N, C-alpha and C positions, 0 to 999 in steps of 0.2 A: 503494500500500500505506499501512497506517497505521502508521506509526513516528514517534516523537519521544520528546523526552528532555529532562529538567531536571536542572541543577546543584545538587547537595546537599552541602556541604562537599566533600570531594576523590573524590567518587563522582558519577556518574549514574543515574538511576533512569529507565531506557529501557524504554518499552513499545513492543511489535509484535505483530501476529496470527500466531500459528503454533499448529500442534499435533502429536499422534502417536497411535499407536493406543492408548495409553494414558489419554492426558490427554483425548483430543478437541479439537477445533478450540477456541482460548480466545484469551483477550486474557493477553499473555506480560509480566510485568515481570522485567527485570535488573537488577544493579546493577553499573556497570559502572566500573572506574578513570577519574579525571577524564584522567591521561595515555594513555586510550586502550587498544587491545587488541593486544600484540605476542603474536602465536601460539608465537614460537618461546620468547619468555620464559617464557609460561604455561606451557607444556608442559616446561620445564625446572624452572620453580622455582616453582611454584604460581601463583594469580590472588590478590592485593591483596584484591580483594573476596569473598575465604573467609577462616575463620580458620582457624587450625593446631588448633584444637579439632577439625576435622573431620578424621578418618582417612583420609579419602579425596585429600584435598587434593595431597598428592604422590605419591600412587599411580597413575602415569599408564601405564608400560608401550607397547608398540608399538600399531601401527593395531588397532580393535576389541578392544583389552584395556585391562588396569586398572579399579579399582574404583569409578570417577566416570565418568557418562555423559558428561560433559562430552569427556572424552578418547578416548573411544572412536574417534573417525574425527578424529583431529587435524588432519589435512594440509589444506594449502590451502583450497579452498574448499569442503570435503567437512564434514559435520558439523556440530555446534551451534555449534563456535568460528568459523567460518567463514561461518555465516548470520548470527553477534552481529557480526561485522567487518564485514560489508556493513550491517547496518543501523545500526550506530552510525556509520558514516559518511555513510550518505544521510540518518539522520533528522535533523528539526528540532529545535533547542534551542527552549523555552517558559520561560516562569517555572512556580516551583512551582504555585500557583493554578491558572493555565491546565492543566499536566499533570495535576493530580488530578482535575479536573473533566472533561477529554478522557479520563482513562482509567477515571473509572467511569461515564461515559457508555458507553464501548467494552463495558464488563464488563455493565452492563443490558442493552445490544444482543444480547452476546453470552451472556449466562446465565454466564457463569464466566470466573476470572481465577486466574491460578497465579502467586502471587508469589516471585521467586526462580528462572526459568527458568534463570538463571546469578547467582554469587553471593547471600552473605548479606543478608536482608533488615534484618538488624540490625547488620549488621558496624559501623558507627559511632554514633554517638547521633545523628547529623542523618540518616543514611539510615535508621534505626528510627523516627525520629518521621516521617519521609513516608512509611513504610511503614505507621505506625500511622494516620495519618489518613486515606490509602486503605481500609484494611481495615473501620475503624470504620464508613464512608461504606458500605462493601458490605454489613457486617453490619446497618445499618438499613434498607437497601434490600432485602435479604432475598435477595443476590446469591451464588451460590456460589463459593467459592474454596479454593485450599489453600495454606499457607504453612507455612515450616520454618524453624528457627534451632539452629546448633549453639552459639552465644553464648548460651545461658537461662540459663547459670550467672552470666556476667560482667554482663548488660543484660536487665532484666524487661520492657522498654517494649513486647512483645509478648505477654505473659502472658496468657492468653485469647484471643488474636486468632491466636497460631501455636503449630504442635506443635514440642515439643523434640525434634530430633533425637538419636537415641540409640542404642547400639551391644551392651547388654546387658540382663538381667533387671535387674539392680541399678543401672543407669542409671534406667530407667524408675522403678523404688521411689525414687529421689533425685529425682527430676523430680517427681513425683507429690506427694511430699512438700513440696514448693517450691512447687507450688500450680499446674504445667504439666502438660498431657496428653502423652502421648510418642507418636512416631514410632519405633518400634523395627525395625532391620534384623536377622534373622536367617539363620543360616545356608542354605543351597540345600537342604540333607538335615532341614532340621528336620521335626519332625511334629506342627508347631502347626496346628492345626486354624481358628482364627478368624484369618484372615489380610487384609488389603486388600482388598475386594470387587473391584476391578480386577483383582486380579492371579487371583483365585479364576475369577471369571464370564466366560467369552468375549465378548469384545463391551462389556462394561460399563465405562465410563471414568468418571475422574475429575469430569467435568464433569456427569456423571448421580449421583456419589455425595457429593461436600462434606461426608466425616467430617473430613478434615484442616483444620477451620477453628478450631482450638485449643480449642474450647468443647463437642466432640460428645463423644468416646472417645477412650481409647488405642487407637493402630492398629499391628498388626505386618505386616511386609511380608518376603519373600523377599529375598534378596542377588539383585540383578538387575544 
């Protein structure tokens, strides 16, 4: 399996191949604490890969509940956390240059990359710089990708390359005024008609879409 990581500051950028019904099969990049993944600590305290500005960081709950997809099935080897832990433990550690080259090549091969399967791609200046180098490569090569950040107020490194994650129309206005495009989560009972295409059209995936690249348009999605 294609799994490798590189150390940037106090986090790893880790690449693996994975997919789900919404994203489609894709190259996935996660931000993993250099200390590793202690599942119990993450479940109880949240991840150091995620900023406190994310309202879902501490919204865990029981199995298949909570507002962050990472914690929907948190136990043992189940769900995203278990898979990430296995990948982290088995993945090869390589240099930043090698990681950038191999991740770019894999994205070209698969035609789609998801930056931030776990963690925020701009959580630290070092992580943001690594994410920017990768996303600029993909832009130049015309490879579709998705990327979101909750630290858009604090770190502008990914402006034009990532979506500002927001939770209200007012935050969308603020992000747009600051030069960001937004990815806005709306309530499940929202009457909003213009939603994320992957949520509106059965079988349509992020890999086919590519709108969440920080330079296309604002996107809204119902809470899921």
